[in-house]
N, C-alpha and C positions, 0 to 999 in steps of 0.2 A: 672510725666514723668519718674522719677527714678524707681518708683514701676513698671511701665509698662516695662521698660528696664530689670529689674530684673526678672519679670515674663516671658518675652520673652526668656531670656537666659536660664532659667530653662526648658522651653518647648523644647528648642533645645538640651539640654544636656541629658534629661531623656531617649529618645529613644536609644541613644548610650550606656547607662548603662544597657540596657535589656539583658537578657540571654535566649538562646534557650533551651527548655527542650524537650527531646525526650522520649516518653513513648512507649515501645515496645508492643503495643496491638496486639494480634493474633500471636505473635511469641514465644509462650510458649508451653511446652509439646512436645510430639512426633508428627511430622507432619502427619504421616499416621494413627494415632490412631482414630478409629471409635467410637465415643461416643454414648451412648444410645440416641435414638430419642424420641421426644415428643409422648406420647400415648403408648409407649412400656410398657409391663407389668413387674412387679417386677420379676416374674418367668423367663421371657425372659432375663432380665438383669442378673439374677443369673446364668442362663445357659451359657450366653455368657462370663461373666467376673468372675464368681465364687463368693465366699463369700467376702463381703466388709471387709476392715481392721477395720472399725468401723461403727456401725449402731446406729443412734441417734433416740431416741423415738419421736413419733408423737407429734407435737405442733400445737395448734390452731384449728380453725374450718373453713373450712374443714381441716382434719388432714394432715399436711405436714411432711414427713419423709425424712431424709437425710442419704444416704449411702456414706461413704468416702472410696475411693480407693487410691492407692499410687499417681496416676497422675491426678485424677479427682474426683468430687463429683456428685452424682445424687440425684435430688429432686423429691419426689413422692407426688402426691395428691391421697389419698386413696392408690391404688396399681398400679397407672399408672404414668409414667415419665412426669414431668412438664418441667424440664430443666436439663441439665448436663453441668458442668463447669470444664474447665481445671484448675489445680492449677498452680500458678505462679512458674516458674522455672528460678531463676536468672542466667544470663550468667556467672557472676563472683561471687564467694562466698563473702559474707559480712565479714568484719573483725571479727565479733562475731563468725561466722561459722568456720573461719580459726584456731581459738584457740583450 
């Protein structure tokens, strides 16, 4: 009986000790920034956004290439866009960045 009472008291206390965690998905980068769309050619991306800050060599089969711009990265399969992703922009600088 005492074990049952102890278990019951634990189950009542645990939900109170929980913490809400907020993850700001979709709230990063410039709101009006038009990213490259799936199927767009490398040439089209180059004309619209200019040279990438860094171009990573192709990896795997089919070859996947990544171009990194300041605010986003573009992933290509052969020479067409597969995906484009905004880089995380923290609202507040971390202590490491402040130093």
